[in-house]
C-alpha positions, -999 to +999 in steps of 0.1 A: +513+261+175+530+255+147+523+280+115+492+274+103+497+254+064+489+271+031+457+249+037+440+257+064+448+297+061+422+291+029+398+268+043+392+295+076+391+323+044+364+303+034+349+300+064+349+333+068+339+339+040+299+321+049+296+349+073+299+379+045+272+405+041+273+409-002+239+422-010+248+446-039+281+427-053+275+393-047+312+388-035+312+373-005+354+371+005+369+357+032+402+362+052+427+352+078+452+357+093+480+343+118+497+367+144+527+336+141+525+336+175+489+325+191+472+294+178+439+309+173+434+321+139+415+357+134+386+356+108+371+390+082+347+386+059+337+414+038+302+437+051+289+452+027+266+490+034+243+507+006+269+541+006+289+519-012+330+537+009+320+528+039+313+492+031+346+473+051+367+444+034+378+408+045+413+418+055+407+453+077+374+427+092+398+411+107+430+432+110+403+454+135+397+425+157+431+418+158+442+451+168+414+451+188+421+423+211+457+439+215+483+427+190+501+446+164+520+427+146+506+403+116+524+375+102+503+352+075+465+361+055+447+340+033+421+357+012+396+344-010+371+356-029+346+327-038+335+337-074+365+342-084+405+325-080+433+346-069+416+366-050+446+394-039+441+423-011+426+458-020+452+486-018+433+500+004+438+468+028+476+459+017+483+491+030+470+482+065+486+446+065+517+466+057+514+491+089+511+459+109+542+447+093+524+418+069+553+395+059+523+366+035+498+366+018+486+342+001+457+332-022+443+304-039+446+294-078+418+287-103+424+251-091+418+256-055+455+256-046+478+279-030+492+304-042+521+321-016+537+354-013+554+379+005+545+410+009+570+424-011+561+413-040+525+427-044+531+460-024+570+468-039+583+503-026+556+506+004+548+537+026+552+526+058+553+543+095+590+543+097+584+568+071+574+595+100+600+601+120+584+608+150+559+577+146+593+564+141+610+567+168+578+569+194+569+535+174+593+521+154+625+530+177+644+544+146+640+572+115+639+565+076+669+582+074+686+561+109+684+535+084+700+550+057+730+564+076 
C-alpha cells in the first residue's frame, strides 16, 4: 500500500470516533494508525469507565489492537476529537506511541484541515527503550551509551 494521505487518515479517525463510549465526558475521540507497511488502517476509540482512571484513550486502544496482531512498529497516527479541533494525544498516549516508533501525528485544525507534526515536535527529549540497557540489548541492539560513543 502506498502511504494513506492525511485526509484519508483523518476520515478513518472520524469513523472510529463513531464507536466511542464516552457517556461521562461526552467527548468522543477516534484514532487511525498506519504501520507503514500494510494496506490496513487500525482504528481505535476512547472507552470511558465510571472509574475514570480505567478509561482507555483512542490511541492506546488502536495500539493494543496492533500489538495483539503482531505489529511492533508504527509510522503515523491521526487523532480527532469530535467536539474540538487539535486533539493532541495525552502524555500517556505519547509515551506509548513513542515506544512503537511513531514518526508522524496528524490532527485537525478548527476548519478540519490536517496538521502534521513529527513525533519529536510533540514529545521532545523523550525517554524510550534504548535508555534501558537490558531492553536495548534484547530488543533494539544497542544501549544509549553505545549510541553516544
